[in-house]
N, C-alpha and C positions, 0 to 999 in steps of 0.2 A: 315337179315332182309330182304325186297321184294326191291330187282331192280327196277325200273322203264327204260323207256324211248319214248317222245314225240318225233315222227320225223314229221317234218315239212321245207316245202320248204319256201324257202324267198324270190317268186318272182308268177312265171303264169305258174309254174309247169314245168314241166320235168328237174327237177336240180337232177335228180341221188337218190329218195328215199327209191327204190327195195333197192342199196347196201346197205346203210344206216340204214334199218329195219335189214336185215342178221346182219352189223357191232352188232349193238344194239343186237340184239338174245344172240351173240359171244357164247358160247357152250354150251348155256342151252337145245337148240334142243327138246327135249320130252314138256321138262318142262318150255316152253315159250307159251303165250299166246299171240298170234297177231293180236292187237286191229284195225277193218276197222272203223275208227272212223269219219267220210263224204261224202259226195258226193254219191258216188254207181259205179256200174264198169265200167264207163265211165275214171278210172281211168289206167293207162297204166306203170306200176314202173317194168323197167328190171333187171333182172338177168342173171350173165353170168359168163363160169370159159374158162378158157384160151383156153377148147378144142375145145371152140367155140357152149360144153351145154349152152343152154339161155332158159330165160321162161319171158314175160313179164305178169307179174300180175292182173288181173283185180279184181275179184272177191273172190278171196282170198290174205292174208296179203304173203308181198315177203319174211320172215320170215319159212314159209313153207318150203323153197327152203333146212332147216336146221330140220326140222320135227314138227314145230312149228303147234302148234294148233289158225287156223282164229276162226276170232271172228268179225259175225256183227253185230255194235253195234246201238242201238234203231235210230240212227240218220242216219243210212247208208241204203239206197234204195236197193233191192236184183234185182234180171232177175234175174229168172228159166231160160231161155234161154242160157241169157250167162254162168250164174252160170255152167249148164250142157254141153254145147260148151268149156268150159272152164276145168273142172272135166274131160273130155274125153282125151283131150290134155295133161294133167299136165301126168296122164296116162299111155297114147298110148306114148307117146315121151320120157317122161324122166321117167317113173316106177314111179313117185312121187300120193301117196291115199290121200290127206293133209283132216284132220276136221276140218269144220268147226258147230261152234254154230252162232244160230241167233237168234237173239233180240225177241223174239213174239210182241212187236210194231209194228217191222220194214214195213215201206213201200213194195207195189212190184210193181214193174213196168212191164206192161204188154206189145207183141206187137204193139200192138195201142197206147201205148205212144211212141213207139220210132218212128214209119212212123206217127203218128201226130210232134212230133217236127221237122224232116227232112223233111214237106209236110210247118211248117210253117215256117222251114229257108230257103226254094227255094224259098218258095214268095217272098221273105225279099229281092232276090236278093241284089242288091251291098249294102242293108243296114245290113246283115248278123251279126248277134250279137256272133256267133266264135261256133256256139251249135257243140257237137260232134256227135251226131246223135243218143245216146243209151237213149232221151227221159227222163233223169232225172229231167230238169224244166217242164215239161207235166206231170210229176209224182207225182209230190211235187205242182203246180198246183191244178187238181185231187183233192187229198189228202186235199187239204185245202179250195176244195169250192163246192164241193160235195155227195152226200149219199154216194158213189161210191167208198168207201175208206176206207177199210176191210184191218186189220193188214195183214200181214204173217199168224199167227197163224190162223184171222178165215178164208183167204180166202186157205189157203190149206185144213181146211178141210171141205168144202163146196164139197158134189156130184155135178157130171159133171156136169148135167141139172142144179144145181145151179151157180156152175162158169159160165155155158153156158150163165145163165140169166143173171147176173153179167158182163161179158163182151160184151154182145148184146146193154147189155140199155150203157155202155162206148162208140160202135159205134155209135148208133141211136141217141142217143141224147147228151154225154157231145162231140163226137166231132165236132157235127152241130154248137151247141152253141158255142164252142171254136173260133171254124172261124168266126162264125160271130163277135161275140167279135173284132175279132184282123180284119173285113171288110176284110178277105178275103174268098174264096171257096176252093175244093175240085179239084184239077186239076182232070182230063177224066181219065188220066190213071191212077192216084192212087184209084181207087174208086173202081175198079174191084181188087184191091191188098187187100184193108180192107176189102173186105168180100171174099177174096179167100176159097173153099175151100179146107179143111183141116187145115187150120190154125189154128185153134177155138179145136181140137182137141190134134195137136203136141203142145199146147200152156196149154191143163194140163198136157200132161203128160211130160211137162217137170216139170211143179209146185206138180204134184205126185213124182217123182224122187229127187226132191229138200228137198221135205218132209219126204221120204224115208231116204237118205245121208247124214242129217244133224241133228243137237238136237236142240231144242227151250229152253231159259231159261228168264224164265219173272224176276229176283231179281237179280241186277248185282253183287252187292256187296258179297251175299253169293256165287253167281257161280266166281269171281272172288278172293276173297281174300283167295282162297288155291294157289296160282300160283305164285311159286318165281320169276320166272321174266313175268314183261308186254312191249312190245314191244306196244306203240300206231301208228298207221301209216296213216297218210293227206292226202287226195287227193289234186289234184293241189297248190296252194301256196299263200302266204299273198298276194301281190298283187290281186288275182283273188276273195279274201272275197267278200261273200254277201252282205258288209256292206260296201264295199268301193266305198261309193253312187259317190266320181270322177267319176271312171270310169263305172256308170250304162251306157247301160246294158251292157257292152261286162262284165259280172263274172260268177263265177261259182254258184249255186241257191243250197249253203250254205256253213257254216263258215269252212274256214281252217285258223283257228287259234291255241293255246293249249289252249284254256279257256276249251273246256270239257272236253278236256282229262285229266285236273288239278283236275276239280272236279271228275271225275271219282274216280281218284286217292286220292282226299281228301274222298271219301266216303268209302273205302274199310278197314278194320278191322287191326292194329296194324301199324306199321311205314314201309315207303317205302322211301329210294334210287330216288329221281328222275331228270334225264338230260333231256334238255329241248334240242335237238339234233335239229340244223337248217342247211340247205342243201341248196348250190347255187355253180353253176356255176362259173366259171372264166369270163365269162362271159354271155350276159343273151339269153335266146330267150323267145319268144309267138309262141304260136301254135294255128291262128285264128284270128278275128276280134279285133279291139280297142286300145285302144293310146298305143303305145312304144316310151316315148320320145328318147332313146339313140337306137333307130334303124338303121341300116346299113349293107350295102352287104355284103355275108357271107365272102367274100374276101377280107372285111378289118382285122378280125379276124383271119383265116386262109382259104384257097382256098380248101387247101385236108380235110376237116371234113366231115363227113358220118354220118348219123345220120339213123341206121338201124331200128330204133324202132315208131322213130315220120316221118313214110310217107308222103305227100299229100296224102289228100281226099277231098271226093264231099262237102266237109261239113265245116270242118275247113281249106283247101288248103294247101299251102307250111308250114312247120317251117319258121319261120322269125328270126332276128339273134340280137342283139342291144349290144353297150358295157356296161361292170358292172360299173353299177350307185350306186358306195357306201355310199353315202349320204343316197337314197330312202333303201337301205337294211338294212341299219341303224338305219332308224328311223320307219322302219319296225319290227324290229326284237327286239326293246327297246321295243317299245308300245307292243308288244305280248307282250311280260315278265314282265315286269309291269303289265299287268294282272294277270298271272297265278302266279307272286310270291304272289297277296293276298290272292291269296287262297293255296299256298305252300310255305312260304314265304324262304323257306332254296332250295328250285332245284335251280341248278347248269345250265350254261348253256356251251354248247358245238360248234363249225360252223363246217365241213366239206364242204370241197370247191374241188370239183369236175370237171374235165377234165383240168386240169393244164399241163399235154399232148402237149395242143392242144394251149396251149398260152406261151408258154416256159417256165413254171411254173409261171408266174406273172399273177396279175388279167387285167383286160384291164381296160382302162381308169384312170384315174387321180389318185388315190390313193394309196399308195404302197403298198403289201399287208400285211407287219409288220402289220404298222399305222390300218390297218382293224380286222385281228385277236387281235388286242390289249383288241378291244371292248367283249371278248367272256371271257368265266373261259377259255375253254382251246378251241384249233386248230386240226384240224383233216385233212388231205392231200388225192387227190387219182390221180394219175398219170397216169392212167390206168382203161378200164371198169370191172376187179375183185379187185381191193386192197387197204383199206383205212390205212394210213399210220397216226402216231403219229409226224414224221418226214418230216421238210424243206428240199426236196430234192434239191440242187443247180445243179445234175447231172441231166437232163429232160429224160423221155426214147425217142426213138423213135414214130411218129406218129404212133397210131393207131385209130381204130377206137370206138369211146366210144357211147353207146349207152345209 
């Protein structure tokens, strides 16, 4: 029987989904299909080994670490520039040459979507939404509202002159209209960058490299039914779902739930044993602006913590910390499970709690760990940046940097 796992962050992202995806892939290796189900290359999922070998996955699935084939689902936004950069990093630093399948209908981010998003976020000043600067929201809006919305298959088969015309219309027509809509102006320092010499040609070369080194598919069920192991790896977390209207606009522009993955599994031929693998830290974090009810100083949790993945940046600034809100996590995961069980009634749930070494093997907040994990079919634990165990360990390892 085919096995599938759906890896979902419980909160605001940064929970440990890279580790979870590698664990879910198990020993499947090249027989595993690792599906990027939402968002885009703004995701940053870390995989690390004790010797220091590590990578933050963006445009590839984290199980590529074990030889899995990555798959950009039609709801994933591809970015040729970031794809090319990460492909080279994996090859040069780790000797990995992962395979990527791309849905023909994927949306495509351009450098101008990325710059537009950064310009808009800078203009917001203290009213920032929490953008990461990768242009995900601007790409999404462009595909909703303009005629310059070619799929990956369509844009990658343009001639250079056709691609140049496509991008110049984005620069000359879409960007000014978008700024007018927001009652903003492009700052003088950005005008020359938007029209910089060589940017168009580089964007074209990145696109051609992505076309050359990836495979495109049109029929999900026909492509995926042959894989004995499938790991769906969602980006961000349930609290950032685009339909969380309570916290609008400080959300991610995609669905972070398990429902789309459940529907993909239901479309496959044959039976699939499916696990819904939720991931959370033993405390909470949030990167970027937005409500954070249990926010507290890092020192209130553990002053020695260091996060090498979520470093401060101009758009999301510094990582924020908060106490574990067990009730809110249970409400989010329960609602998510209920929706997906309407599609896959037999799926079972697992909770993976990471960063336990940083909190003396316990959850922060008021609910005891044992009471919390009782709400899931299975519980897994991680006490270091490298491994997952099914054993609740009373002897907590020494503090280590956890990414």
